[in-house]
N, C-alpha and C positions, 0 to 999 in steps of 0.2 A: 930816257925812264920806261919808255914802252917795253924793251928788253929785257929789264930788270924787274918790272912788273910781272912779266910771263915768266920769267925765271921763278920768282917765288909763288906765282900760282902753281907751277910745276911740283915745287918741291913741297906746297902742302896737298897736292893732288898724290903726291907718291905715299903719303901716309893713310891715306883716306880713299884712296879710288876704288875698293874693292869691299872694305868693310861695310860699306851700308849700300852701296849702288847696285841695281839690279843687274844681272852679268849675262850673255848670250855665251852659251857654250856646246859642244859637241861630245857625246859618249858613243865608242864604240870598240871594236876589237882591235886592238893595234897590230897585233902580229898571227898573219892568217898563213895557209898555203896557197900556191899559185893555184889562180881557177876558182879559190874561194868566194861564196857569194855571202852579204850579211846585208843586217840594216842600222843604219847609222841614227841616232838621235838626237834630236837639236831642242834645246831649252833653254828657257828666258825666263829670270826670276831670281829667286834663293832657293838654294838646295834645301834649307832646314823648312821651306812651306811649301811641300809639293803640289799642295791642293790649290797654292796661287800660281803656279805655273801658267803663264800664258804667252802666246807668239806673239812679238811685234810685228810690223809689215816686213817681209821678207823679200829683199829683192832679186836674190838668186842663190842657188847651191850647184856646187861642181866637183869634179875629182879631177885634179892634176895628176898624169902618168908619169914614171919615173923619168921618160924622155920629154917631158914637157907639155903632153896633148894636155888642153883643157875639155874636159867633156862634163856637158849639163848633165845635172842629176834632175829627178823628178823627188819633189817632196811631198808626202801627204800630210795633213794635219788630222790629229785624232785627240779627243777628250775622255779623260776618266780613263784612260791605258792603267793597267798594273803593272807596276815595275819592283822588283824585289829591293828592298832598302829604302823605297820610298813612298809604296803604298800606290792609291791612284792619284795620279797627277792632272792637274786643270788642264794642261794642254801641252801636246809635245809634236815636232815635227819629224817624220820618220822617210829615210830616203835610202832604196835598195842600192847596193853598191856591189861591183865584181873586181877584182885584180886580176887580170889575166897574165901578167909578167912579173918575173922577180923585182924587188927594187923598193923605194920609199914611194909611196902615193900621198897624196893631200888632199882631206876633204874640207871644203870650206864653205861656209855659210856667209853671206853678206846682208847685213840688212839694210833696208832703205835708208838714204840720207837722213838725217835729222836736222833741224835748224833751230836758232836759237834767237828771235827778234830782238832779245834784251842783249845779248853778247855779240851778235851779230856774227855766230859762228857756225859753221858748216862741219857736221859729222859725220864719219863712216866708221861703222862699228863691225866687225867681223868675228869669226870663230873657225877654229881650225883644229884638226888632230891627223898626224900621220900614220900609217899603215905600212908597215915593212911586210913584202909578200915574198914568201921564199926564205926568210931566215937569212940574210945574204949578208948583214952586219954593216947595211949601208947607214951612212949618219947624216948625208946631206939631203936637203929636201927644199923646194920654193913651192909655196902657196900663190903665187902671181899677182898678191897683193903688193901694194905701194911700202907697206912697212913688214920687214920679214924679221922672224925670230930665229936667229941663227946659233948652232953648237956643232962642235964636232965630236960629239957623244951619240951613238944611236940611241934614240930616246926608248926603245923598248928593252935596252939594257939596265936604265937608270933602277936600282935599289935602293932601299930605306938606309939611309945613313950616309948616302952617297952624295959629295958636294960637285956640281956641275957649274959651268961656266957659258953663258950666253951672251949675244952681242943683238942689240937691235938696229937695223939698216933700213933708209928711206930712200929708194931707188937705188940701193947697192951702197950707199954711202952710211959710215957711222954717224948716229945724232943725238943730239941732247934728247932726253926722254923719260918719263916713269914708267917703272915696273911694281910688279907686286907677284906674289905667289903664298897660296896656303891650299891644305887639304880643302877640297871641295864641299866635303860633308859638314865641317866644322866652320869655314870661314873665322878661326882663330889662328892666332900666334903668324899674324901675316908678315911677311918678309918684305919690305918694299924700300924701295930708294929710285936713286937718280944717275941716269948711267954716264953724265957729261959727252964729250963730243967725241971721244974716243975711246972708251970705258967698257971693258966687258964687264960682267957681274955675275957673283957667285951666288947659287940657290942651293939651301941645305936641306935636301929631302928627308926629314926626320919621321915620316910617316909614311905607311905603305897606303896603297890606295889611288885614287883620282886627285891631281892636283892641276889647279886652274894657274897658269903663268898669263899676268895681262899686262900690257904695254898702252902706252900712250903717247902719240906725238903731237905736238901743233905746228902745223906752217903758217906762216904770217906772211898773207898775200890778198890784196883784193879781187874779189870776183863777183858773179851773180849765178845764181840757182835757180833753175825753171821746176818749179815743185811738181812731182810725180804722183802726188796724193794729198787727201784733206786731211789737213792737221785737225787732232780731235779736239782741242782746244781753242778752233779758230782763227789761228794766228797765219794762216794761209792756207788757200785751197790749190785744187790741181791747175795746173798751167801759170800761176802767180811766179812772175820773177822777183827775185829777193837776193839785197846786196850782203856779202860778208867779207869780213877782213882775214879773218883765221880759219883754218883747216884742221878739225882736229881727226887723227885716225887711231883708231881703238883696234886691240887684235888681241884675243885669247887663245892661247894653244892651251891644249888639253893633253896632260901626261901621266900615262899609268906608272907607278911605282909598285915594282914589286919587291918581296920579302928576300 
């Protein structure tokens, strides 16, 4: 009965996971020259309500190099920063990045774990974006996260009206997961579904601009988590040990679609 219930919850989630939920996402320049520096921006909330954007508790930010090195990055928080297309946002994270070699880099933001004492579910949410340095045509990339989104298409080459196939892997194995994709400024016409254990899935990028590709995978297994911060609603305090029977991994990949 439990596997059937989990499958039903995943299928329901596939249709609704991004239409109303707050989202953690990254914006940056995805095609740069070797040695170029830039600032990556971290947002949380809804793009259509920029004044309310506010960062959750962030665990870490890092940059994965083409050869797999993981470099910890600094993230500063700024309130009221002005962005073209947004106006003044409530709060944004800003990380300075430099890509020193050609190839694909991945900038990753990991939110501090979340815990539901109602469902006894531990959640790990992350956002990532790929930077191609040197326009070398690379398509492969790895974020270092437990759940990876993969494709054989260079992300920075995706154009309007392209249909691109993706897969979702947990520890290098394809898994049952939900996904959704939509143009970030609208959150309408969401393309969503359920991957099955071995299936890839297509996304029809039918609009230019920034797209949000979200995936969610639930792993069933008992464990205990020691809280690293105080819950705002009082559900737990730093140092409390709480039980869980499901771990949810949520990953958001930012993709720029060109004309």
